[in-house]
Each structure stands twice: as C-alpha cells, then as structure tokens.
C-alpha positions as CSV (number, residue, x, y, z in Angstrom):
1,X,92.3,127.8,79.0
2,X,94.6,127.6,76.4
3,X,97.8,126.2,76.7
4,X,99.8,130.1,76.5
5,X,97.8,130.1,79.9
6,X,99.3,128.3,81.1
7,X,103.0,129.5,80.1
8,X,105.8,131.5,81.6
9,X,108.1,134.1,79.9
10,X,110.5,131.2,79.4
11,X,109.5,129.4,75.7
12,X,108.6,126.2,75.7
13,X,110.3,124.4,72.4
14,X,108.4,121.7,70.6
15,X,111.8,119.8,71.5
16,X,111.2,120.1,75.3
17,X,108.1,119.1,74.3
18,X,108.7,115.9,72.3
19,X,111.6,115.0,74.4
20,X,108.8,115.8,78.1
21,X,106.3,113.5,76.9
22,X,109.1,110.6,75.6
23,X,110.7,109.9,78.7
24,X,106.5,110.4,80.4
25,X,104.2,109.3,78.1
26,X,103.8,105.2,78.2
27,X,103.7,103.7,74.6
28,X,100.6,101.0,73.9
29,X,102.9,97.7,74.0
30,X,104.5,99.4,77.5
31,X,99.9,99.3,78.5
32,X,99.7,96.1,77.5
33,X,102.4,94.2,79.4
34,X,101.0,96.5,82.3
35,X,97.0,95.5,81.2
36,X,98.7,91.4,81.4
37,X,100.5,91.3,84.9
38,X,97.0,93.6,87.1
39,X,94.9,90.9,84.9
40,X,97.5,88.5,85.7
41,X,98.0,89.0,89.4
42,X,94.0,89.6,89.6
43,X,93.6,85.8,88.2
44,X,95.6,84.6,90.3
45,X,93.8,86.1,93.7
46,X,90.4,85.0,92.4
47,X,91.9,81.9,91.9
48,X,93.8,81.3,95.4
49,X,90.5,82.8,96.9
50,X,87.8,80.6,94.8
51,X,90.4,77.3,96.6
52,X,90.3,78.3,99.5
53,X,86.3,78.5,99.4
54,X,85.9,75.2,97.5
55,X,88.4,73.5,100.0
56,X,86.2,74.7,103.2
57,X,83.3,73.6,101.7
58,X,85.9,70.0,100.9
59,X,86.1,70.3,104.9
60,X,82.0,71.2,105.7
61,X,80.9,68.1,103.9
62,X,83.3,65.6,105.0
63,X,83.2,66.6,108.8
64,X,78.8,66.3,108.1
65,X,80.1,63.0,106.7
66,X,80.9,62.3,109.9
67,X,78.5,64.2,112.7
68,X,75.7,62.0,110.5
69,X,77.7,59.0,110.6
70,X,78.1,59.7,114.9
71,X,74.4,60.2,115.1
72,X,73.2,56.9,113.7
73,X,75.5,55.3,116.5
74,X,73.8,57.4,118.7
75,X,70.7,56.7,117.7
76,X,71.3,52.6,117.7
77,X,72.3,52.4,120.9
78,X,69.8,54.7,122.4
79,X,67.8,51.7,120.5
80,X,69.9,48.8,122.7
81,X,69.1,51.5,125.2
82,X,65.4,51.1,124.6
83,X,65.1,47.6,124.7
84,X,67.1,46.1,127.7
85,X,65.8,48.2,129.8
86,X,62.5,47.8,127.8
87,X,61.4,51.8,126.7
88,X,59.3,51.1,123.7
89,X,59.0,54.8,122.3
C-alpha cells in the first residue's frame, strides 16, 4: 500500500505532515525519560516485594525459634513428670 491509497481528495502538504509529527512524535529524550521512569517504578515494586518477603522470612524464623524452645521446655517437663511418677522409657 502506498500513502496515496490513504489520501482523500484533499492533498496533505509537507508542512502539515511535519506539524503532525512534531505534535505526536516522541523525541529520544522523552523516550529515555519515560523508560527511566517506568524502570524506576518497576524497581520500586520489586524492592517492595523483596522487602515483604524478607520480613515474612524473618518472622517465620522467629516463630520457629519460639516453637523449638516451647518443644524443649515441654520435653523437659515430661521427663521430670516421668521421673516423679516412675515411668522410664
């Protein structure tokens, strides 16, 4: 297809084409700025997700330590009860 296929009875001048391009075309600097902004937002979202994951991991580690301590205390109490009752396993 050629540009003539899209043209109507009204001819479009080179000046009109240039004006249209100036209004609607993104310059290299604008593209760079847009890409930097989008990458910055994406980086921010990724870091936020990583921070949440790290916090979750830290919380789970703390809970695991607490559960282990509780388990060991219960085990010690059971051993004391077994000794007092006279049950030896």
